[in-house]
N, C-alpha and C positions, 0 to 999 in steps of 0.2 A: 144311080144312087141306090136302087133296090139291091143290087149285088153287093154293094158296100155294107148295107144293113145286114144282109144275109151272112156276109163274111164275119162281121162282128158278133152276130148271134151264135154262129158255130164256134168262133173263138171263145166266147163266154161259156158256152156249154162244155167245151173241151177243158177250159181252165177249172170250172166248178167240179167236173167229174174227176179231174186230177187231184183236187183238194180233198174230195170225199174219199178217194182211194187212199191217199196219203194219210188222212186222219184215222182210217181204220187199220193201218199197219201197226201191229203190236211190237215190231222190232224196235229196239232202242232201250234207253234207260228208264226205269220206273222206281219211284220211291214207295217202299212198302210201309203199310200201316197195320199194326196189330189190331185185329178186330175185337179183341178182348179188353185191351188197355187204351186203345186210341193213340198210342205213341208210334212215331215213325221209328223204323227199325234198321232199314238198310236200303241200298240202291242195288237193284237187280238189272242186269243187262240181258235182254231177250234177243236172241240171234238165231239165224237159220243155218242149219247144217244138213246137207243132203236132203233138202226139202222139208225138214222137220224143225220145229221150234224148240230151243233149249234156253234155259235161264241160269245165269251164274251170279252169285253174290259178289259184287265188285267193291262194295264198301259197307262197313258197319257204321251206323251213325251215332250210336251211344258209346261214349268213351270207355265205359266199363266193359264193353263187349270186344274192344280191340284186342287182337291177338288170341282170342278164345279158340280152342280146338273143339272139333266135333266129337265129343265123347259118346254121343248117342248114335253115331253113324256106325255102319257095318262095312265089312269088306275093305277095299282100298281107301275109302273115305274116313275110316276110323282114325281118330286122333290127328286128323289133318286140319289146317286152319279153316275156319268158317268162311272167311274172306277168300274167294276163289272157288268155293264149292258150287258145283252144278246142282241146282235144286229142282229145276223143271226139265223134263226129258221127253222127247219124242212126240210132241203135239203136232197134229196136222189140221189144216183148215178143212172144214166140212163144206162140200159143194152147196152153193146156194145159201150159205149161212155165213155170218160173221164170226162164228165160234171156231176156236181151235180146241180139239179134243184128242182122245186116244193115247195120251201120255200120262205121266205121273208128276207129282210135286212132293217134295220132301220137306218136312218141318224139322230143322236141326235142333230146335229147342225141345221138342217133344220126342224126337227120334222116330217119327212115324211118316210113312209114305202113303199118299192118297192118289186115286185117279184124279185127273185134273181137266178142267174146262176153263178157257179164258175167252173173253169177248169184250168189245167196246160197244157201248150204246151209241146210237146215232146222235143223240142230244148231248152227249158228254164225251167228245173225241179225245180228251186227255185223261180219261178215267178208265182204267182196266179192271174189269171184274174177274177175280181169280177164285174159282170154286174148287175146293178139294172135297172128295166124297168117298164114302165106303157104303156100298149098297144104297139105301134110301136116305142115309144120314149125310149131311153136308154142312159146310160153312163157307161163306163167301167173304173175301176181303176186297177192298177197293185199293188199287195201287194208282199212283198219280205220275203222269209223264214228267220226266225231268226236262225242263225247258231252258234252264240257264247254263 
């Protein structure tokens, strides 16, 4: 009987650690919310490529934004549709930390690129903190995991 209890204890620990790791995974779709207006703006797909995290706008949520081109972009992204635009590039997970850093994030509305940090707090597994910063100045948005 004691070994059966031990088996279930290990099984429970394995299951809970799997859930914790899964809940901290930032890959997937996230609903973006403008930190200045509080309005939802888009769905961004975060994905891994060559060990780094990238994020692409897969859907614009406001009907008036549909079909808009990125007129504030530069290079090959100039005048391309905002839907499909890769806005987060090259983030890597820091050892011993839940944060992804070292990459950039682009704001197509303002035409500005920022250094970027993303992380999920343990107490809010479906909320992603997205921080763009230049030097000591930063702003942080909360993005919400798409679950439906």
